C-alpha positions as CSV (number, residue, x, y, z in Angstrom):
1,X,-9.4,-9.3,20.7
2,X,-11.2,-12.6,20.9
3,X,-10.9,-15.6,23.2
4,X,-11.7,-19.0,21.7
5,X,-10.5,-22.6,21.7
6,X,-8.4,-24.0,18.8
7,X,-7.7,-27.6,17.9
8,X,-4.1,-28.6,17.2
9,X,-3.7,-30.1,13.7
10,X,0.1,-30.3,13.7
11,X,2.9,-29.6,16.1
12,X,6.3,-30.6,14.5
13,X,9.9,-29.7,14.7
14,X,11.5,-27.8,11.8
15,X,14.9,-27.7,13.4
16,X,16.3,-28.8,16.7
17,X,14.4,-26.1,18.6
18,X,12.0,-24.4,16.1
19,X,8.5,-25.9,15.9
20,X,5.5,-25.3,13.6
21,X,2.1,-25.4,15.2
22,X,-1.0,-25.5,13.0
23,X,-4.4,-24.9,14.7
24,X,-8.0,-24.8,13.6
25,X,-10.4,-22.3,15.0
26,X,-11.9,-18.8,14.8
27,X,-9.3,-16.6,13.2
28,X,-11.6,-13.7,12.5
29,X,-9.9,-11.3,14.9
30,X,-6.6,-11.6,13.1
31,X,-6.7,-8.6,10.8
32,X,-3.1,-7.8,10.0
33,X,0.3,-9.5,9.6
34,X,2.4,-8.7,12.7
35,X,-0.3,-9.4,15.2
36,X,0.1,-12.1,17.8
37,X,-1.9,-14.6,19.9
38,X,-1.6,-15.5,23.6
39,X,-1.8,-19.2,24.4
40,X,-3.0,-20.6,27.7
41,X,-1.0,-23.6,28.9
42,X,-2.0,-25.9,31.8
43,X,-0.4,-24.9,35.2
44,X,1.1,-21.7,33.7
45,X,0.1,-18.4,35.3
46,X,0.9,-16.3,32.3
47,X,-0.1,-17.0,28.7
48,X,2.6,-17.4,26.0
49,X,2.6,-14.7,23.3
50,X,3.4,-16.0,19.8
51,X,3.4,-14.1,16.5
52,X,1.1,-15.2,13.7
53,X,3.1,-16.9,10.9
54,X,0.1,-17.4,8.6
55,X,-3.7,-17.4,8.5
56,X,-5.7,-19.1,5.8
57,X,-9.4,-19.4,6.5
58,X,-9.8,-21.0,9.9
59,X,-6.2,-22.4,9.9
60,X,-3.7,-20.6,12.0
61,X,0.1,-21.3,11.7
62,X,2.5,-20.4,14.5
63,X,6.2,-21.0,14.5
64,X,8.0,-20.8,17.8
65,X,11.4,-21.4,19.4
66,X,11.7,-23.6,22.5
67,X,13.5,-21.4,25.0
68,X,12.0,-22.2,28.4
69,X,9.5,-24.4,30.3
70,X,6.4,-23.0,28.6
71,X,7.5,-23.4,25.0
72,X,9.0,-26.8,25.9
73,X,5.6,-27.8,27.3
74,X,3.9,-26.5,24.2
75,X,6.2,-28.6,21.9
76,X,5.0,-31.8,23.6
77,X,1.3,-31.3,22.8
78,X,-0.2,-33.7,20.3
79,X,-2.6,-33.2,17.4
80,X,-6.2,-33.2,18.6
81,X,-5.5,-31.3,21.8
82,X,-7.5,-28.1,22.5
83,X,-5.8,-24.8,23.3
84,X,-7.4,-21.6,24.5
85,X,-6.1,-18.5,22.6
86,X,-6.5,-14.8,22.8
87,X,-6.3,-13.7,19.1
88,X,-6.1,-10.4,17.3
89,X,-3.6,-8.8,19.7
90,X,-1.2,-6.0,18.8
91,X,-1.3,-3.5,15.9
92,X,0.5,-5.3,13.1
93,X,2.3,-4.0,10.1
94,X,1.0,-1.2,7.9
95,X,1.1,-2.2,4.2
96,X,0.3,1.4,3.0
97,X,3.9,2.5,3.1
98,X,5.3,-0.5,1.2
99,X,5.8,1.0,-2.2
100,X,6.4,-1.3,-5.2
101,X,9.4,-3.3,-3.8
102,X,9.6,-3.7,0.0
103,X,12.2,-5.7,1.9
104,X,11.2,-8.0,4.7
105,X,14.2,-8.5,7.1
106,X,14.1,-11.3,9.7
107,X,16.4,-12.9,12.1
108,X,15.9,-16.4,13.6
109,X,12.6,-16.6,15.6
110,X,11.7,-13.1,14.2
111,X,11.1,-14.5,10.7
112,X,7.6,-16.1,11.1
113,X,5.4,-13.0,11.1
114,X,7.2,-11.9,7.9
115,X,5.8,-14.9,6.1
116,X,2.2,-13.7,6.5
117,X,3.3,-10.2,5.7
118,X,5.0,-11.4,2.5
119,X,1.9,-13.2,1.4
120,X,-0.2,-10.0,1.9
121,X,2.4,-7.8,0.2
122,X,2.6,-10.0,-2.9
123,X,-1.2,-10.2,-3.0
124,X,-1.2,-6.4,-3.1
125,X,1.0,-6.5,-6.2
126,X,4.4,-5.8,-4.5
127,X,7.7,-7.4,-5.5
128,X,9.2,-8.6,-2.3
129,X,12.7,-9.5,-1.3
130,X,13.1,-11.4,1.9
131,X,16.4,-11.3,3.8
132,X,16.5,-14.1,6.3
133,X,19.3,-14.3,8.9
134,X,20.5,-17.3,10.9
135,X,23.5,-18.3,12.9
136,X,24.3,-21.5,11.0
137,X,22.8,-23.7,8.3
138,X,21.4,-26.1,10.9
139,X,19.0,-23.3,12.1
140,X,17.6,-22.4,8.7
141,X,13.8,-22.8,8.2
142,X,11.2,-21.6,5.7
143,X,13.3,-20.2,2.8
144,X,11.5,-22.4,0.3
145,X,8.1,-21.4,1.7
146,X,9.0,-17.7,1.1
147,X,10.1,-18.6,-2.5
148,X,6.8,-20.4,-3.1
149,X,4.9,-17.2,-2.3
150,X,6.9,-15.5,-5.0
151,X,9.5,-13.7,-3.0
152,X,13.2,-13.3,-3.9
153,X,15.0,-14.9,-0.9
154,X,18.5,-14.0,0.4
155,X,19.8,-16.2,3.3
156,X,22.6,-15.1,5.6
157,X,24.4,-17.1,8.2
158,X,26.8,-15.7,10.8
159,X,29.3,-18.6,10.3
160,X,29.1,-18.6,6.5
161,X,27.8,-22.2,6.3
162,X,25.0,-21.2,3.9
163,X,24.2,-18.2,1.7
164,X,25.8,-14.8,2.5
165,X,28.3,-14.9,5.3
166,X,27.5,-12.4,8.1
167,X,24.4,-10.7,9.3
168,X,21.2,-9.5,7.5
169,X,22.8,-6.1,7.3
170,X,25.6,-7.5,5.2
171,X,23.1,-8.4,2.5
172,X,21.6,-4.9,2.3
173,X,24.2,-2.9,0.5
174,X,23.4,-2.7,-3.2
175,X,19.8,-3.8,-2.8
176,X,17.1,-1.6,-4.4
177,X,13.9,-1.3,-2.4
178,X,11.2,1.2,-1.5
179,X,10.6,0.4,2.1
180,X,11.4,-2.3,4.7
181,X,9.8,-4.3,7.5
182,X,12.0,-5.9,10.2
183,X,11.5,-8.4,13.0
184,X,14.2,-10.1,15.1
185,X,16.4,-9.6,18.2
186,X,16.9,-6.1,19.3
187,X,20.6,-5.9,18.3
188,X,19.6,-6.9,14.8
189,X,16.9,-4.3,14.7
190,X,19.3,-1.6,15.9
191,X,21.7,-2.5,13.1
192,X,19.0,-2.5,10.5
193,X,17.8,0.9,11.8
194,X,21.3,2.4,11.3
195,X,21.9,1.1,7.7
196,X,18.6,0.6,6.0
197,X,17.1,3.4,4.0
198,X,13.5,4.6,3.3
199,X,10.4,4.1,5.4
200,X,10.8,1.3,8.0
201,X,8.7,-0.6,10.5
202,X,10.1,-2.7,13.3
203,X,8.4,-5.5,15.3
204,X,9.7,-5.7,18.9
205,X,9.7,-8.4,21.5
206,X,9.1,-7.7,25.2
207,X,8.2,-9.8,28.2
208,X,4.4,-9.5,28.6
209,X,2.0,-10.0,31.5
210,X,-1.5,-9.7,30.3
211,X,-0.8,-9.3,26.5
212,X,-3.6,-6.8,25.9
213,X,-2.6,-3.5,27.5
214,X,-3.9,-3.7,31.0
215,X,-0.8,-4.3,33.1
216,X,1.6,-1.8,31.4
217,X,4.4,-4.3,31.9
218,X,5.7,-4.1,28.3
219,X,5.8,-0.3,28.0
220,X,8.7,1.3,26.1
221,X,9.7,4.9,25.5
222,X,9.1,6.5,22.1
223,X,9.4,10.1,20.8
224,X,5.7,10.6,21.6
225,X,5.8,9.0,25.1
226,X,5.5,5.5,26.5
227,X,3.7,2.9,24.3
228,X,2.7,-0.7,25.2
229,X,4.4,-3.2,22.9
230,X,1.3,-5.5,23.3
231,X,-1.2,-2.8,22.4
232,X,0.3,0.1,20.5
233,X,3.0,-2.3,19.2
234,X,4.6,-4.7,18.6
235,X,5.2,-2.8,15.4
236,X,6.7,0.7,15.6
237,X,7.6,3.0,12.8
238,X,11.3,4.0,12.3
239,X,10.7,7.6,13.1
240,X,9.1,7.0,16.5
241,X,11.8,4.7,17.9
242,X,14.0,5.7,20.8
243,X,16.7,3.1,21.5
244,X,17.8,2.4,25.0
245,X,21.5,3.3,25.7
C-alpha cells in the first residue's frame, strides 16, 4: 500500500452515470489487475474505494458509477485538481490459472477491472473472450476498448436493446473456455458460479471502512474462515466461496 497525490487529467461522463477518471501519479504499488485504490474527498470521513480499470506507466484510469454523494462530488472535479490516493490495495486476480482461453465476465460497474485484466492476459499470450452485461443499450460502455486490446466481445442487455438478450449467463452456453474471471453485482456472481465451468475467480464488492484490513468491517465467511474483502479479497477463488442464504 502506498499513499500519494495524483493529478486529474480527465474526468468525463461515458454514459449518464458512468464516468472515466484519468490520473497521473505514482502507480508503482499497483501490481495486479483487480486491485483497487481509495480516494480521499474533501469533507468526507471515509475514502471512496474504486477498482483500477487500467495502469500504463504513471497514468491511472478509473471508471466509476455515480451512486451517492461521494461519487457525485468526485464527478464534479476538474482536470488539474489533486487527489490523495491509497494505492495497491487488495489481492487482485491470479493469472496463473487462466489457461489458453479465459473468459472475463462483467456486469455494469463491475466491468472496469476486467479491462486491465484483459490487457494482462493478452500480453501473456491468452485468447480472451469478454462477456459484458448491461441493462439497456444506453448503459453500454467500453466494448470497443476491449476489442482494441484484441478480445472477442459479447454484449448482453437485459432488455434486448443490443447484443444478446438477457444476462451474462445467457451468453455462456456453447462457449469454449479454460477458466473465467468475474466481477459484478452479487446476484450476477451467484448466477455465474452456478453455471460456469472450470477454475473461476470472483471479485466482490463490500462496504469498506479503512480499506486496508484494520477495521474488519468488510469481512465475509469462506470455507477457511472469515476473510477481509479489502485485504484477502476482493478476489476469491470459486472453491473457497460460501454464499449467504
